[in-house]
LOSEVEX-917915 format. One record per residue (C-alpha): x negated, y negated, z. Coordinates in nm, 3 decimals. Layout:
REM LOSEVEX-917915
+---------+---------+---------+
:      px :      py :      pz :
+---------+---------+---------+
:       X :       Y :       Z :
...
+---------+---------+---------+
//
This chain:
REM LOSEVEX-917915
+---------+---------+---------+
:      px :      py :      pz :
+---------+---------+---------+
:   0.026 :  -1.230 :  -1.959 :
:   0.209 :  -0.899 :  -1.955 :
:   0.534 :  -0.736 :  -2.041 :
:   0.838 :  -0.866 :  -1.864 :
:   0.979 :  -0.624 :  -1.613 :
:   1.351 :  -0.683 :  -1.607 :
:   1.679 :  -0.526 :  -1.522 :
:   1.958 :  -0.438 :  -1.757 :
:   2.294 :  -0.603 :  -1.703 :
:   2.435 :  -0.278 :  -1.560 :
:   2.146 :  -0.244 :  -1.314 :
:   2.176 :  -0.606 :  -1.209 :
:   2.550 :  -0.565 :  -1.165 :
:   2.481 :  -0.306 :  -0.895 :
:   2.173 :  -0.459 :  -0.732 :
:   2.283 :  -0.822 :  -0.750 :
:   2.579 :  -0.758 :  -0.521 :
:   2.349 :  -0.609 :  -0.256 :
:   2.126 :  -0.916 :  -0.229 :
:   2.220 :  -1.204 :   0.001 :
:   2.320 :  -1.535 :  -0.152 :
:   2.052 :  -1.796 :  -0.096 :
:   2.108 :  -2.152 :   0.009 :
:   1.885 :  -2.426 :  -0.117 :
:   1.624 :  -2.567 :   0.116 :
:   1.674 :  -2.938 :   0.168 :
:   1.826 :  -3.110 :  -0.134 :
:   1.731 :  -2.845 :  -0.393 :
:   1.973 :  -2.575 :  -0.500 :
:   1.852 :  -2.215 :  -0.464 :
:   1.742 :  -2.040 :  -0.780 :
:   1.887 :  -1.716 :  -0.909 :
:   1.812 :  -1.400 :  -0.711 :
:   1.763 :  -1.205 :  -1.032 :
:   1.453 :  -1.399 :  -1.133 :
:   1.299 :  -1.355 :  -0.789 :
:   1.390 :  -0.988 :  -0.766 :
:   1.233 :  -0.920 :  -1.106 :
:   0.920 :  -1.102 :  -0.987 :
:   0.910 :  -0.875 :  -0.682 :
:   0.949 :  -0.574 :  -0.911 :
:   0.657 :  -0.701 :  -1.123 :
:   0.436 :  -0.724 :  -0.815 :
:   0.539 :  -0.375 :  -0.700 :
:   0.484 :  -0.222 :  -1.044 :
:   0.150 :  -0.385 :  -1.123 :
:   0.004 :  -0.391 :  -0.772 :
:  -0.123 :  -0.739 :  -0.844 :
:  -0.176 :  -1.021 :  -0.597 :
:   0.106 :  -1.268 :  -0.547 :
:  -0.103 :  -1.550 :  -0.693 :
:  -0.120 :  -1.363 :  -1.025 :
:   0.258 :  -1.352 :  -1.067 :
:   0.344 :  -1.484 :  -1.417 :
:   0.512 :  -1.824 :  -1.427 :
:   0.817 :  -1.677 :  -1.600 :
:   0.927 :  -1.537 :  -1.261 :
:   0.896 :  -1.872 :  -1.082 :
:   0.639 :  -2.007 :  -0.842 :
:   0.452 :  -1.721 :  -0.675 :
:   0.482 :  -1.875 :  -0.330 :
:   0.858 :  -1.916 :  -0.361 :
:   0.897 :  -1.553 :  -0.471 :
:   0.670 :  -1.440 :  -0.187 :
:   0.860 :  -1.640 :   0.076 :
:   1.192 :  -1.499 :  -0.039 :
:   1.040 :  -1.148 :  -0.039 :
:   0.914 :  -1.194 :   0.320 :
:   1.252 :  -1.333 :   0.426 :
:   1.431 :  -1.031 :   0.277 :
:   1.184 :  -0.790 :   0.440 :
:   1.228 :  -0.942 :   0.786 :
:   1.607 :  -0.946 :   0.758 :
:   1.620 :  -0.585 :   0.636 :
:   1.765 :  -0.651 :   0.291 :
:   1.555 :  -0.384 :   0.119 :
:   1.630 :  -0.119 :   0.382 :
:   2.003 :  -0.185 :   0.351 :
:   1.975 :  -0.180 :  -0.030 :
:   1.794 :   0.155 :  -0.020 :
:   2.056 :   0.306 :   0.209 :
:   2.342 :   0.175 :  -0.003 :
:   2.190 :   0.297 :  -0.329 :
:   2.117 :   0.634 :  -0.166 :
:   2.481 :   0.667 :  -0.060 :
:   2.599 :   0.571 :  -0.408 :
:   2.414 :   0.859 :  -0.572 :
:   2.446 :   1.099 :  -0.276 :
:   2.073 :   1.166 :  -0.266 :
:   1.858 :   1.316 :   0.004 :
:   1.725 :   1.014 :   0.192 :
:   1.419 :   1.195 :   0.330 :
:   1.231 :   1.173 :  -0.002 :
:   1.282 :   0.809 :  -0.097 :
:   0.927 :   0.673 :  -0.096 :
:   0.577 :   0.792 :  -0.167 :
:   0.324 :   0.624 :   0.055 :
:  -0.037 :   0.574 :  -0.045 :
:  -0.149 :   0.777 :   0.257 :
:  -0.019 :   1.095 :   0.096 :
:  -0.150 :   1.027 :  -0.254 :
:  -0.505 :   1.148 :  -0.307 :
:  -0.728 :   0.959 :  -0.546 :
:  -0.968 :   1.123 :  -0.786 :
:  -1.331 :   1.113 :  -0.673 :
:  -1.411 :   0.864 :  -0.951 :
:  -1.161 :   0.620 :  -0.805 :
:  -1.323 :   0.600 :  -0.464 :
:  -1.678 :   0.528 :  -0.578 :
:  -1.839 :   0.866 :  -0.516 :
:  -2.150 :   0.900 :  -0.728 :
:  -2.191 :   1.177 :  -0.977 :
:  -2.391 :   1.480 :  -0.869 :
:  -2.367 :   1.453 :  -0.492 :
:  -2.579 :   1.689 :  -0.289 :
:  -2.395 :   1.957 :  -0.103 :
:  -2.407 :   1.915 :   0.276 :
:  -2.687 :   2.110 :   0.434 :
:  -2.608 :   2.381 :   0.682 :
:  -2.697 :   2.326 :   1.046 :
:  -2.949 :   2.612 :   1.040 :
:  -3.132 :   2.446 :   0.748 :
:  -3.147 :   2.117 :   0.937 :
:  -3.293 :   2.282 :   1.248 :
:  -3.559 :   2.460 :   1.044 :
:  -3.665 :   2.134 :   0.872 :
:  -3.664 :   1.911 :   1.179 :
:  -3.960 :   1.872 :   1.410 :
:  -3.952 :   2.006 :   1.766 :
:  -3.800 :   1.753 :   2.004 :
:  -3.957 :   1.666 :   2.334 :
:  -3.663 :   1.742 :   2.555 :
:  -3.729 :   1.878 :   2.906 :
:  -3.615 :   2.227 :   2.799 :
:  -3.890 :   2.235 :   2.534 :
:  -4.164 :   2.117 :   2.772 :
:  -4.362 :   2.356 :   2.992 :
:  -4.224 :   2.388 :   3.345 :
:  -4.539 :   2.245 :   3.508 :
:  -4.513 :   1.927 :   3.299 :
:  -4.143 :   1.884 :   3.387 :
:  -4.209 :   1.875 :   3.759 :
:  -4.460 :   1.597 :   3.710 :
:  -4.193 :   1.380 :   3.545 :
:  -3.950 :   1.410 :   3.836 :
+---------+---------+---------+
//
């Protein structure tokens, strides 16, 4: 379905120690964190829906539930802080949020050759006279009251 997004042994040696050990639910033993973490990386890299996660990473719902469990317990925040301390990086520039990334006009569905917005003076000149009390003769206004 796509290229496998994996970690090298050196990368996993660092990241694997930062992830909590999982216990099995019920009578099943828990699967390896590495497989699930790589599935989460695949979702983050491709921007795909969880249901489209390739089977090589495990069941999409199991990966999603572990992801949600790690988010609610703060695993990723702790991992980010620990990795930031390991490389002595400025922690204020860790993430880029989609609210600060501007898309090209083609990406947002704007049609080619848009008209330029008309100036207010042009609109007033083109529009018909309104029948507001200020535009009506004074004698007619007193009859309305």
